[in-house]
C-alpha positions as CSV (number, residue, x, y, z in Angstrom):
1,M,99.7,88.9,116.6
2,L,102.0,88.9,119.6
3,K,100.9,92.3,120.8
4,N,97.6,90.8,122.0
5,L,99.1,87.8,123.7
6,L,97.9,87.5,127.3
7,I,99.2,84.0,128.2
8,F,99.7,83.8,131.9
9,S,99.4,87.6,132.1
10,I,103.0,88.0,130.9
11,T,103.9,91.5,129.7
12,Y,106.5,92.8,127.4
13,F,110.1,92.9,128.5
14,S,111.8,96.1,127.4
15,F,114.5,95.3,124.9
16,F,115.0,98.9,124.1
17,A,117.3,99.8,127.0
18,L,120.0,98.0,125.0
19,Q,119.3,100.1,121.9
20,G,120.6,103.3,123.4
21,Q,124.2,102.0,123.3
22,D,126.5,103.2,120.6
23,Y,127.5,100.1,118.7
24,N,129.0,102.1,115.8
25,L,127.0,99.8,113.5
26,P,127.7,99.5,109.8
27,E,125.0,100.4,107.3
28,R,123.1,97.2,106.3
29,S,120.5,98.5,103.9
30,Y,122.7,100.1,101.3
31,V,123.2,100.5,97.6
32,N,126.2,98.7,96.0
33,P,127.1,100.6,92.8
34,A,128.6,97.4,91.3
35,L,125.1,95.9,91.2
36,A,123.6,98.8,89.2
37,P,120.9,98.9,87.9
38,F,119.8,95.7,89.8
39,Y,120.5,97.1,93.3
40,H,117.7,95.1,95.0
41,G,119.4,91.7,94.2
42,V,117.6,88.7,92.9
43,A,115.2,86.1,94.3
44,S,113.3,83.0,93.3
45,G,110.3,81.2,94.7
46,D,107.4,78.8,94.3
47,A,109.6,76.2,92.7
48,T,107.7,73.1,91.5
49,E,109.0,70.1,89.5
50,D,109.0,72.0,86.2
51,K,108.8,75.8,86.9
52,V,110.0,78.5,89.2
53,I,109.5,82.2,89.7
54,I,112.6,84.4,89.3
55,W,112.6,88.1,90.4
56,T,114.6,91.3,90.4
57,R,114.0,95.0,90.1
58,I,115.7,97.5,87.7
59,T,116.4,101.0,88.9
60,T,116.0,103.4,85.9
61,D,114.9,106.8,85.0
62,A,113.5,105.7,81.7
63,P,109.7,105.3,81.5
64,S,110.0,101.6,80.9
65,A,112.7,98.9,80.5
66,D,113.1,95.6,78.7
67,V,115.1,93.2,80.9
68,I,116.7,90.1,79.5
69,W,116.6,87.0,81.7
70,R,118.5,83.8,81.4
71,M,118.3,80.4,83.1
72,A,121.2,78.0,83.0
73,T,122.3,74.7,84.5
74,D,125.8,76.0,85.3
75,S,127.0,79.0,87.1
76,L,129.1,80.2,84.2
77,F,126.0,80.2,81.9
78,R,127.6,78.0,79.3
79,N,124.5,75.9,79.1
80,V,121.6,78.4,78.9
81,V,118.3,76.4,78.8
82,D,115.9,79.3,78.5
83,T,116.0,83.1,78.0
84,G,113.6,85.9,77.3
85,V,112.7,89.6,77.7
86,F,110.5,91.0,80.4
87,H,108.9,94.4,79.9
88,T,108.5,96.5,83.1
89,D,107.6,100.0,84.0
90,A,106.2,102.2,86.8
91,S,102.9,100.3,86.8
92,R,104.7,97.4,88.6
93,D,107.4,99.6,90.2
94,F,110.0,98.3,87.7
95,T,110.0,94.9,89.3
96,V,110.7,91.9,87.0
97,K,109.0,88.6,87.8
98,V,109.2,85.7,85.4
99,D,107.6,82.2,85.7
100,V,110.2,80.0,84.0
101,V,108.5,76.8,82.8
102,D,109.5,73.5,81.2
103,L,112.3,72.8,83.6
104,E,113.6,69.4,84.7
105,P,112.7,68.1,88.2
106,D,115.2,67.9,91.1
107,T,117.7,70.2,89.3
108,W,119.7,73.2,90.4
109,Y,119.5,76.2,88.1
110,F,121.2,79.5,87.9
111,Y,119.6,82.7,86.7
112,E,120.6,86.3,85.9
113,F,119.2,89.5,84.4
114,E,120.7,92.0,82.0
115,D,119.6,95.5,81.0
116,G,119.8,97.1,77.6
117,E,123.4,98.4,78.2
118,G,124.8,95.0,79.1
119,H,124.8,95.5,82.9
120,L,124.3,92.2,84.7
121,S,122.6,91.4,87.9
122,Q,123.9,89.1,90.5
123,R,123.6,85.4,89.7
124,G,120.9,83.6,91.6
125,R,120.7,79.9,92.5
126,T,117.4,77.9,92.7
127,K,116.2,74.4,92.5
128,T,113.1,72.5,91.2
129,I,111.6,69.8,93.4
130,P,111.9,66.1,92.8
131,V,108.9,64.0,91.8
132,E,110.1,60.5,92.8
133,N,112.6,58.8,95.1
134,V,112.4,61.7,97.7
135,N,114.2,60.5,100.8
136,N,114.7,63.8,102.6
137,F,113.3,67.3,102.5
138,R,114.8,70.2,104.6
139,A,113.7,73.8,104.9
140,A,114.5,76.8,107.1
141,V,111.2,78.0,108.5
142,V,111.1,81.8,109.3
143,A,108.6,84.5,110.1
144,C,108.3,88.1,111.4
145,A,111.1,90.3,110.2
146,S,110.7,93.7,111.8
147,Y,113.3,96.0,110.3
148,P,113.2,98.7,113.1
149,H,113.8,96.1,115.9
150,G,117.3,94.9,114.7
151,F,119.4,93.1,112.2
152,F,118.4,90.1,110.1
153,N,121.1,87.8,111.5
154,V,118.7,84.9,111.1
155,Y,118.6,85.4,107.3
156,N,122.4,85.7,107.3
157,D,122.9,82.4,109.0
158,I,120.5,80.6,106.7
159,S,122.3,82.0,103.7
160,K,125.6,80.4,104.8
161,R,124.3,76.8,105.4
162,N,124.3,74.7,102.3
163,D,122.2,71.8,103.6
164,I,118.6,72.8,102.9
165,N,116.2,72.7,99.9
166,A,114.3,75.9,100.4
167,V,113.1,78.6,102.8
168,I,109.5,78.6,104.0
169,H,108.4,82.1,105.1
170,L,105.2,82.2,107.2
171,G,104.5,85.9,106.9
172,D,105.3,89.3,108.3
173,Y,107.9,89.8,105.6
174,I,107.6,93.6,106.4
175,Y,105.8,95.6,109.0
176,E,103.5,98.6,108.4
177,Y,104.3,100.7,111.5
178,G,105.8,104.2,111.4
179,L,108.9,105.6,113.1
180,N,109.2,104.5,116.8
181,E,105.7,102.9,116.7
182,Y,107.1,99.4,116.9
183,G,110.8,99.1,117.2
184,S,113.3,102.0,117.6
185,H,116.7,100.8,116.7
186,K,118.7,103.9,115.8
187,D,120.3,102.3,112.8
188,R,117.1,100.7,111.5
189,V,114.8,103.6,110.7
190,P,111.8,102.6,108.6
191,Q,111.0,104.1,105.2
192,P,108.8,105.9,104.9
193,E,108.6,107.1,108.5
194,N,104.8,107.1,108.6
195,D,102.4,104.2,108.9
196,I,102.4,102.7,105.4
197,V,98.9,103.1,103.8
198,S,99.2,103.9,100.1
199,L,100.7,101.8,97.3
200,S,103.7,104.1,97.2
201,D,104.2,103.6,100.9
202,Y,104.2,99.8,100.7
203,R,106.5,99.9,97.7
204,T,109.0,102.1,99.5
205,R,109.0,99.7,102.6
206,Y,109.6,96.7,100.4
207,S,112.4,98.5,98.6
208,Q,114.1,99.2,101.9
209,A,113.8,95.5,102.9
210,H,115.3,94.3,99.6
211,L,118.3,96.5,100.1
212,D,119.2,94.7,103.3
213,T,122.2,92.6,102.4
214,M,121.3,89.8,104.7
215,L,117.9,89.3,103.1
216,Q,119.6,89.7,99.7
217,K,122.0,86.9,100.4
218,V,119.5,84.3,101.4
219,H,117.2,85.1,98.5
220,Q,120.2,84.7,96.1
221,Q,120.9,81.1,97.3
222,Y,117.5,79.5,97.9
223,P,114.0,79.5,96.5
224,F,111.4,80.8,98.9
225,Y,107.8,79.6,99.6
226,L,105.9,82.5,101.1
227,I,102.6,83.1,102.7
228,W,101.4,86.4,104.1
229,D,100.4,87.2,107.6
230,D,98.9,90.4,108.9
231,H,101.7,93.0,108.8
232,E,102.0,92.8,105.0
233,F,98.7,94.7,105.4
234,A,98.2,95.9,109.0
235,D,98.3,94.5,112.5
236,N,95.7,91.8,113.2
237,S,94.2,92.1,109.7
238,W,90.9,90.4,108.8
239,R,88.7,90.5,105.7
240,D,87.1,93.9,106.4
241,G,89.6,95.7,108.7
242,A,92.6,95.6,111.0
243,N,93.5,96.5,114.5
244,N,96.0,99.0,113.1
245,H,93.6,100.7,110.7
246,D,91.5,103.7,111.5
247,P,89.3,104.8,108.5
248,S,89.1,108.3,109.8
249,R,92.9,108.6,109.7
250,Q,94.0,106.0,107.2
251,G,91.2,106.0,104.7
252,D,89.3,103.1,103.1
253,W,90.4,99.7,104.2
254,S,89.7,98.0,100.9
255,A,91.9,100.5,99.1
256,R,94.7,99.9,101.6
257,K,94.3,96.2,101.4
258,S,94.5,96.2,97.6
259,A,97.5,98.5,97.6
260,A,99.3,96.2,100.1
261,M,98.4,93.1,98.0
262,Q,99.7,94.7,94.8
263,A,103.0,95.7,96.4
264,Y,103.3,92.2,97.8
265,Y,102.9,90.5,94.4
266,E,105.3,93.0,92.9
267,W,108.1,92.6,95.4
268,V,108.1,88.9,96.5
269,P,108.8,85.8,94.3
270,I,105.3,84.3,94.6
271,R,103.2,82.9,91.8
272,E,99.7,84.3,91.3
273,I,97.3,81.4,91.7
274,N,94.1,83.1,90.4
275,P,94.5,86.4,88.4
276,D,90.8,87.1,88.9
277,N,91.1,86.8,92.7
278,K,94.6,87.7,93.7
279,F,93.7,87.3,97.4
280,R,93.5,83.6,96.7
281,I,97.0,82.8,98.0
282,Y,96.4,79.4,99.5
283,R,98.0,76.6,97.5
284,N,99.7,73.2,97.8
285,L,103.1,71.7,97.0
286,K,103.7,68.0,96.4
287,I,107.3,66.8,97.1
288,G,107.3,63.3,95.7
289,S,105.4,60.8,97.9
290,L,107.2,62.0,101.0
291,L,105.2,65.1,101.9
292,E,102.6,67.6,100.7
293,I,102.6,71.1,102.0
294,F,99.3,73.1,102.2
295,F,100.0,76.9,102.5
296,L,97.0,78.4,104.2
297,D,95.7,82.0,104.4
298,T,94.3,82.6,107.9
299,R,94.1,86.4,107.4
300,M,92.8,88.1,104.3
301,I,90.5,86.1,102.1
302,D,87.6,85.2,104.5
303,R,88.6,85.8,108.1
304,D,86.0,87.3,110.4
305,N,86.9,89.9,113.1
306,E,88.6,88.1,116.0
307,N,86.5,90.2,118.4
308,D,83.3,88.7,117.1
309,P,81.8,86.1,119.4
310,D,82.7,82.5,118.4
311,G,80.1,80.4,116.8
312,P,79.3,77.9,114.0
313,N,79.4,80.7,111.4
314,K,82.6,82.4,112.5
315,R,85.4,82.0,109.9
316,M,89.1,81.8,110.1
317,I,89.8,80.4,106.6
318,G,86.2,80.2,105.4
319,P,84.2,77.5,103.7
320,V,85.8,77.6,100.2
321,Q,89.3,77.3,101.6
322,M,88.2,74.7,104.1
323,E,86.6,72.5,101.4
324,W,89.8,72.9,99.3
325,L,92.0,71.9,102.3
326,Q,89.8,68.9,103.3
327,R,89.7,67.6,99.8
328,G,93.4,68.0,99.5
329,L,94.1,66.2,102.8
330,K,91.8,63.4,101.9
331,N,93.2,62.8,98.5
332,S,96.8,63.3,99.3
333,T,99.0,60.2,98.8
334,A,102.0,61.8,100.6
335,Q,103.3,60.2,103.8
336,W,103.4,63.6,105.6
337,K,100.7,66.3,105.4
338,V,102.1,69.7,106.3
339,L,100.0,72.8,107.0
340,A,102.1,76.0,106.6
341,Q,100.1,78.8,108.2
342,Q,100.2,81.8,110.5
343,V,98.5,81.6,113.9
344,M,98.9,79.1,116.8
345,M,96.6,76.1,116.2
346,T,96.9,74.2,119.4
347,D,94.6,74.8,122.4
348,M,95.8,77.6,124.6
349,T,92.6,78.3,126.5
350,A,93.1,78.5,130.3
351,F,90.2,77.4,132.6
352,G,87.9,77.8,129.6
353,L,89.0,81.3,128.8
354,V,90.3,82.4,125.4
355,L,93.6,84.2,126.1
356,N,94.3,85.2,122.6
357,S,91.4,85.5,120.2
358,D,93.7,86.2,117.3
359,Q,94.8,82.5,117.3
360,W,92.7,79.5,116.3
361,D,91.4,79.6,119.9
362,G,89.2,82.5,118.8
363,Y,87.7,80.3,116.0
364,Q,87.1,77.0,117.8
365,Y,84.1,75.9,115.9
366,E,86.0,76.1,112.6
367,R,89.0,74.4,114.2
368,R,86.7,71.6,115.4
369,R,85.3,71.1,111.9
370,L,88.8,70.7,110.5
371,F,89.8,68.1,113.1
372,D,86.5,66.3,113.0
373,F,87.2,65.8,109.3
374,I,90.8,64.7,110.0
375,N,89.7,62.2,112.5
376,A,86.7,60.9,110.4
377,N,89.0,60.3,107.5
378,D,91.8,58.8,109.6
379,I,94.4,61.3,108.3
380,K,97.8,60.5,109.8
381,N,101.2,62.3,110.0
382,L,99.8,65.8,110.2
383,V,102.4,68.5,110.9
384,V,101.6,72.2,111.4
385,L,104.2,74.9,110.8
386,T,103.2,78.2,112.5
387,G,104.7,81.7,112.8
388,D,103.2,85.1,113.9
389,I,103.8,84.9,117.7
390,H,107.6,85.7,117.9
391,T,108.2,82.8,120.2
392,F,109.3,79.2,120.0
393,W,106.8,76.4,120.8
394,A,106.6,72.6,120.2
395,N,103.0,71.3,120.7
396,D,100.9,68.2,120.3
397,L,97.5,68.9,118.8
398,P,95.0,67.5,121.4
399,F,92.1,67.2,119.0
400,G,92.0,63.4,118.4
401,K,89.0,61.1,118.4
402,E,89.2,60.7,122.2
403,K,90.5,62.9,125.0
404,Y,94.2,63.6,124.8
405,D,96.3,61.5,127.3
406,P,99.2,63.6,128.6
407,I,101.0,60.5,129.8
408,S,100.9,58.3,126.7
409,R,100.4,61.2,124.3
410,M,97.7,59.2,122.7
411,N,94.9,61.0,120.8
412,S,97.1,63.8,119.5
413,A,95.8,64.5,116.0
414,G,99.2,65.8,114.9
415,V,102.0,68.1,116.0
416,E,102.8,71.8,115.7
417,F,106.2,73.5,115.3
418,I,106.1,77.2,116.0
419,C,109.1,79.3,114.9
420,S,110.1,82.5,116.6
421,A,110.9,85.8,114.7
422,V,113.7,86.9,112.5
423,S,113.8,90.1,114.5
424,S,110.4,91.0,116.0
425,P,110.3,91.1,119.8
426,G,109.3,88.2,122.0
427,L,108.5,87.9,125.7
428,P,110.4,87.0,128.8
429,Q,109.7,83.6,130.2
430,P,109.4,83.8,134.0
431,I,107.4,80.6,133.9
432,P,109.5,77.5,132.9
433,S,108.3,75.3,130.1
434,N,107.7,72.3,132.4
435,L,105.3,74.4,134.5
436,I,103.4,75.6,131.4
437,G,103.2,71.9,130.5
438,T,101.5,71.2,133.9
439,F,98.6,73.4,133.0
440,L,98.7,72.6,129.2
441,P,100.3,69.2,129.0
442,H,100.2,69.1,125.2
443,V,102.7,72.0,125.1
444,R,106.0,70.2,125.0
445,F,108.4,73.1,124.7
446,T,108.5,76.9,124.8
447,K,111.2,79.6,124.5
448,M,109.8,83.1,124.5
449,D,112.8,85.4,124.6
450,K,114.9,84.2,121.6
451,R,114.9,85.1,117.9
452,G,115.7,82.4,115.4
453,Y,114.3,79.8,113.0
454,I,113.4,76.2,112.8
455,L,115.2,73.8,110.5
456,F,112.4,71.5,109.4
457,D,113.7,68.0,108.3
458,V,111.4,65.2,107.0
459,N,112.2,61.6,106.0
460,S,110.3,58.4,105.9
461,E,110.9,57.7,109.6
462,R,110.1,61.1,111.2
463,A,109.5,64.8,110.9
464,Q,111.8,66.9,113.0
465,G,112.3,70.5,113.9
466,D,115.7,71.7,115.0
467,Y,115.4,74.9,117.1
468,M,118.0,77.5,116.2
469,F,118.5,80.6,118.5
470,A,120.2,83.9,117.5
471,K,122.5,85.3,120.1
472,T,121.4,88.9,119.3
473,I,119.7,91.1,116.8
474,Y,120.9,94.4,118.0
475,V,124.3,94.2,116.2
476,P,125.3,92.2,113.1
477,D,126.3,88.9,114.6
478,T,126.9,85.4,113.1
479,T,126.2,83.5,116.3
480,I,123.2,81.1,115.8
481,K,123.1,78.2,118.2
482,Y,121.4,74.9,118.1
483,Q,119.1,74.4,121.1
484,N,117.3,71.1,120.8
485,S,115.0,69.2,118.5
486,W,111.5,67.9,118.6
487,Y,110.3,65.1,116.3
488,T,107.3,63.0,115.6
489,N,107.8,59.4,114.3
490,D,105.8,57.9,111.5
491,L,102.1,57.3,112.5
492,T,102.6,58.4,116.2
493,G,101.0,61.9,116.0
494,H,102.9,63.3,119.0
495,L,106.3,64.9,119.8
496,S,109.4,63.6,121.4
497,M,112.6,65.5,122.2
498,T,116.2,64.8,121.2
499,R,119.5,66.7,121.5
500,T,120.7,65.4,118.1
501,P,120.2,67.7,115.2
502,S,119.1,66.4,111.8
503,V,121.6,65.8,109.0
504,A,120.9,66.3,105.3
505,D,120.5,63.1,103.3
506,F,121.6,64.9,100.1
507,T,124.4,67.1,98.8
508,N,123.9,70.6,97.5
509,I,126.0,72.2,94.8
510,P,128.4,75.1,95.8
511,F,127.0,78.5,96.6
512,V,126.7,81.1,93.8
513,P,129.1,84.0,94.4
514,R,127.8,87.3,95.6
515,G,129.5,89.4,92.8
516,I,128.4,90.1,89.3
517,R,129.6,87.6,86.6
518,D,131.1,90.0,84.0
519,K,133.3,92.7,85.5
520,N,133.4,94.4,82.1
521,A,129.8,95.4,82.6
522,T,130.8,98.0,85.3
523,P,128.0,100.6,85.3
524,T,130.2,103.7,84.5
525,A,127.2,106.0,84.6
526,V,126.7,105.3,88.3
527,K,130.4,105.4,89.0
528,D,130.7,108.9,87.4
529,Q,127.8,110.3,89.5
530,K,130.0,110.6,92.6
531,L,127.1,111.4,95.0
532,G,125.0,108.2,95.0
533,V,121.9,106.9,93.4
534,A,118.1,107.6,93.4
535,M,116.2,104.4,93.9
536,G,112.8,105.7,92.9
537,A,110.1,108.4,93.4
538,Y,106.9,107.6,95.2
539,P,104.2,108.0,94.1
540,N,104.8,108.7,90.5
541,P,102.5,110.2,89.1
542,F,101.8,112.3,92.2
543,I,99.1,114.9,93.1
544,S,100.5,117.0,96.0
545,T,103.3,115.2,97.8
546,V,106.1,113.1,96.3
547,G,109.0,111.3,98.0
548,L,112.4,110.4,96.8
549,Q,114.2,107.3,98.0
550,Y,118.0,107.7,97.5
551,Y,121.4,106.6,98.7
552,V,124.4,108.8,99.3
553,E,128.0,107.5,99.3
554,K,129.2,109.8,102.1
555,A,127.9,112.3,104.6
556,S,127.0,115.5,102.7
557,H,125.0,118.7,103.1
558,L,122.1,118.2,100.7
559,R,119.4,120.1,99.0
560,M,116.2,118.8,97.3
561,Q,115.3,120.7,94.1
562,V,112.5,120.5,91.6
563,F,113.0,121.7,88.0
564,N,110.6,121.9,85.1
565,M,111.6,120.4,81.8
566,S,113.1,123.7,80.6
567,G,115.6,123.5,83.5
568,Q,113.9,126.3,85.6
569,L,114.4,125.8,89.4
570,L,111.0,125.8,91.0
571,I,111.5,124.4,94.5
572,D,114.7,124.5,96.6
573,Q,114.6,122.8,100.0
574,D,117.5,122.5,102.4
575,L,117.9,119.0,103.8
576,G,120.8,119.8,106.0
577,M,123.7,117.4,106.8
578,Q,122.7,113.8,105.8
579,P,124.7,110.7,106.8
580,K,125.9,108.1,104.4
581,G,123.2,105.6,103.7
582,L,119.7,105.1,102.5
583,H,117.2,108.0,102.9
584,Y,113.6,108.8,102.0
585,Q,112.6,112.5,101.7
586,T,109.1,113.8,101.0
587,L,108.4,117.1,99.2
588,T,105.1,119.0,99.1
589,A,104.6,120.3,95.5
590,G,100.9,120.7,95.3
591,Q,101.3,124.3,94.1
592,L,102.9,123.1,90.8
593,P,100.7,122.8,87.7
594,A,100.2,119.4,86.1
595,G,103.1,118.3,84.1
596,Q,106.5,116.6,84.1
597,Y,109.3,117.6,86.4
598,R,112.8,116.6,87.6
599,I,113.3,116.1,91.3
600,N,117.0,116.1,92.4
601,V,119.0,115.7,95.5
602,T,122.3,117.6,95.3
603,D,125.4,118.4,97.3
604,G,126.0,121.5,95.3
605,T,128.3,119.8,92.8
606,Y,126.7,116.5,91.9
607,Q,123.1,115.5,91.8
608,I,120.9,112.4,91.6
609,G,117.2,112.2,90.9
610,R,114.2,111.1,89.1
611,N,111.7,112.4,86.5
612,V,108.2,112.7,88.0
613,I,104.8,113.5,86.7
614,K,102.3,115.7,88.6
615,A,98.9,114.3,87.6
616,Q,96.7,117.4,88.4
């Protein structure tokens, strides 16, 4: 993770001076009443040639819900190819995730959801992958979306470009920190405001992320392929702990790790590979004979502590995943072999010193085993996609059979494209790229102070990364600029630079509209509430403390009240004047006996709320 980066003794540049300015920013995580009860939008992911995950969440006060889903080949749903009913309840935080099977390859599909009263979700657009005659594959590669640091302008830009197949997300979909611990944008306050530790904490944080309109828009248009990094759990996570985990303050690590994992599977459109071992997230994706992508887990399943001394037994991915990867690389018939993973793989040691032990540099024996296998089996056209570090890099991988030659670029075992962050902070760059290249000649390009993404484009001639820079993240802004491109030609194994961006060799169908399909399904119950909507109560059931996540349509003086099922007011707490927008308020109710209650937020005339259960 970037907070431990010590390269060339660079320290953080303070971005926060800009954040004190009053930009009069619009609310960006908000509840659109027209989308009720599917306020969190829709998403799809892990598309293969014949199946795809589709996802939504229903907001309801009922103990459970049966949600209808449909898959069609047209945006008007005249040709529905599959439909079904998904049962959801509080055990999965009312999320809906369907693995739709028996689809046709290389086909655009549309999907939607419907509740029992006829209210429809947004339409989503997704696409299965081709199995033959694949000439071109393009994906937007992203990572590291820290909500408190600024706006998701990167997601917004990707949602508007209709020339990619998918989005590859390399991790840090959310961050675990509390208020002002990591990022302090005044309009981007994390929910809950504490370090997230419990299942209810993680669920609340994902709920807030999915109410961000920029994230909603990109999920609606493209399938995602996701892999987790550390902050879906805690900073610099490993198998048995994390840098940001203190057992004396945050409890048992295994409990926190399991809670984070459960919320992740509930809230992102990813397929469960092994129900008996849900931490088995590594998997592969074959895209015709053009490329095969191996999604790696360098964090949770078998990683040793980065601070342990390096040696033959120190693990980054561990022997089981290593054997799976080696077998997959050896047996792959694809022209390009792509590793989608988290931490920098190239050599960044300086004068024999490990500058960042969180990266593969801290696990050099295991990295050597991987590249010894690659060299012994003459595996060509290796491309690594990396996130985590919040900065842009383009690297050769100097791990060939012989010593890397910085002049001819011979004996590079492959190349590495490292994308910066959606919004997480980077570094200043007082040292130019060419000077860094003097000490580390296999590093071809760096840019440390820009947010953005990489447009990864592959054809039979070359694999290319187009580097896209966001102008700002501090205000909503649509300015994303192309910087340059780095590519590796077939069988060369090293990078070259061009100022010509890639162009798609295919044509996508039109975008799906943002609105709902049937305006007759306007949710009158929400419209009549006047005040707003309650997104959910966390945890539920609760023992002593319960929180309510809610949205109010206008600034109001609010109170939080708890009633028993006979309507008797038991707790009345003044919340003061609350601005329009999304809020999360906790209430201590340990004095109440076990039973069912109603927790409301009211402005004195209207109220919104949820039924909750006190367990003991």
